[in-house]
N, C-alpha and C positions, 0 to 999 in steps of 0.2 A: 467510458465514464464522464470523459470531461464534457461531453455533448451535453450530457444528461442534468449535471449540475446547473447548468446556465450561470448569469451573474459576468462578472468582472472577472479578468484573470486574479487578483485579490481575495477576492470573496470565492473563487473555486479553490485558492491555494489555503485558505484557513478552513474551509471544508474538509479539505483531504487530511490538513494537520489532525481533524476532529475526528476521522471518520479511523485513521490510520492508528492502529495499537500498536504495532510492533513489526519492523521490516528485519529479518533474519538473510544473510548473505553468508554463503560458505560457498567451495571450490565448486560444488556442480550445480546449486540450486539458489534461487533467489524466490524467499517466501514473505507474503506483505499480508498481515492479520490484519482483518478491517473489525469493529466494532459493529455485532449484527444489528443490535436495536436501532443506533443513529442510522444504519445505512438503510434499515426496511423503513425506518420513518422519513427519509430523503427519497427513498424510489417511489416509496407509495404518495408522497407528498402528503401527508396525513400525519396529525403531531400522535404517533404513538411514543408510549413510553421507552426510555431507553432500555429501563429494565427489563423491557419484555422476554430477554435472554441473553444472558451474559457471556454465551460462547462468542469466540468469535468466528470469522467466515475467513478460509485460509485461500490465499491465490498461489500456486506454486508456479514455476516457470523453472526450465532445464538452463542453463547457463553456461559458456564456453568462454573464459576467458584468457587471451591470449596477448602477448606480450610484443608491444610491437618499437623495433628503434632500441633507441639508449631508454625507454620506460622503465622505472623499476618494477620488478616482480615482485607483488606484492604477499603474494600466498607462500613463496617457496624464498628461504633466507638463502642469500648469496654467501 
């Protein structure tokens, strides 16, 4: 996705902040919700209306968090 965005690192960071609607991290998954209208407009490089679709695109990945050394375990109270 970063390669498709192009531009300077600052421009890419700004665009990613605009695209991301919500990030959800739980014990087993990470879900990133992207604004569909803005994503479609950026990917096609055509100025579509952001209101074309209000639903979000969800990217879901399985996560395995591990404790290393003396790092605190954020998901389980001590």
